[in-house]
N, C-alpha and C positions, 0 to 999 in steps of 0.2 A: 841483532839477529843471531840465532843459534846456527853456527856454520856447519854443525854436524847434521842438521835436519835434512838438507837436500841429499847428503851422502846416505843417510838412513833410508830415504825413499829409493835411491838407487840400489841399496842392499836388498830391499824388499823385492824390487824388480828382478835382480839377479837370483834371489831365492826362488821366485816363481819359475824362472827359466830352469834352474838346476833341479827343482823338484818335478818339473813337467817332462823334460826330455831325458830319455834314458838311452845312452849310447854305450853299448857294452862290447868289450873284446873278451870273449869267454865269459868268465864271471866277474871281470873287472869293469866297473862302471866309470867311464871317463868323466862324466858329469855327476859326481856323487851327491845324493840328496842331503846327506849330513852336512856337507859344506854349505849348501843353500840354507839349511836350518841354522847353522852357526851365524851366517850373515843375517838371517831373520832375527836371531837373538840379539845381535849387536844393534840392529835397527830398532828393536823393541826398547832397548835401553835409551837410545837417543830420542826416539819419538815420545817416550814417557816424560821427558823433560818439558815437552810442549803440551802433550795430552796425557795427564796423569793416569787415566784409565788404562793406557797401554802398558803400564807397569804391571798390571795384573796378569799379563800374558807371559811373563818370564818363566813361571813354573811349567806352563804348557810348552813353551819353546824347548825347555830342557828335556821334557818327556819325548817330544818328537825327534830331538837330536839323539837321545839314547836309543829310541826305537830304530832310527835309521842306521845307527852304528851296529846295533844288534842284527838288523836285517842284512847288513853288509857282511858281517862275520858269519852268519848262518848261510849266506849264499856261497861263501868260500868253502863251507863245510858240506855243501850240497843239500841243504835242507831249508825250511822256512817255518815261521810260526803259523800254523794252520788252524788256529783257534778262532772261531767266528767272533766271539764276544770281545776278545783282545783286538782283533782287526777292526771291529766296529768302534770300539772306544778310541783307537788311534785315528780312525777316519773322522770321527766327530771332533776330536781335538784339532786335527789338521784343518777341517772346515772352519771351526770356531776361530782359531788363531788368525787365519788369513782374513776371514770376514771382519773380525774386530780391528785388526791393524789397518785394513783398507778403510774402514769406517773412521778410524782416528785420523788417518791421512786426509780423508775427505773433509772432516770437520775443520781441520787446520786450513785446508784450501778455502773453505767457505769463510773462515775468519779472516784470511788474508785477501779475500776477494780475487783470487787467481782466476785466470781465464781457462786454465787447464784441468781443474778439478772436477768439472761437471760429468765427465765420462766414467769416473771411478765407480759410483754406485751401480749403474746398469751392468758394467763389466763384472763387478763383484758379485752381483746377484745371478747373472748368467752362469759364471763359473761355479758358484755354489750349487745351483740347481743341477747343472749337468754332471758335476762330480757326484752328487748325491744319487742321481738317477743311475749312473754307471755303476756305482758301488752296490746299490740295492739290487739291481738286476743281475750283476755278476754273482752276488751272494745267493740269489734265488735261482741261479742258472736260467735267467730269463732270455728273451729273444735276443740273439746275438746281433742282429741288424740294428736294433735299438741301442744296444750297448756300444756298438761301433759308432753309430751316429752321435750319441751323447759324448763319447770320448773324443771324437774328431772336433765337435763344436767346442768342447772344453779346452782342447789344445789350442785351437785357433783363438778363442777368447782370452785364454791366459797369455798367449803370445802378444795379442793386441794390448792387453792390460799391462804387461811388462814394458812394452815400448811406450805406452802412454805414461807410465810412471817415470821412465827415463826423461821424457820431455817435460813432465810436470816438475821434476826435481830441478830443472833448469829455468823454471819460471822466474822472471826478474822481480816479481812482486814479493818473493821471499826476501830479497835483498833490502827492501825498505820496510817490511813488516816486522812487527815485534813478536817473532816466534822464538 
């Protein structure tokens, strides 16, 4: 068994938590996104040992790490990147990397016949759709109630997904499987 694989799943879960929750003191983010993306990058490396397609996500992980660090620096300077096309590209990369890494985790769970992997696809799909709805409507200055509803559902589902990944990483079937 690849002993790094369960740790990688936990890193994905922590990455989801760090990129979802924003607790700020002034401009200082206590739970920085870039730390979550670094954990995601390390998870991509470990998961690609089991699911080679995950290795294709490395450049995208580097892009979102760099964007998050840039965003943090610009926050300290009191500004942000307000270019729609740039924000759209970053959002698409964010959606893609999480969708694909969760798909790779699910494929491995299916291969190992784990009892805990079944919830990954629906949670992945719900978080993808709600993130997309919130981004599109915010960009179009859409109905604020729908944006808030999509954001709340997204946060709840991402939290559920992260906790599910923590329990999935502890599934005993990984101990006997050839991952």
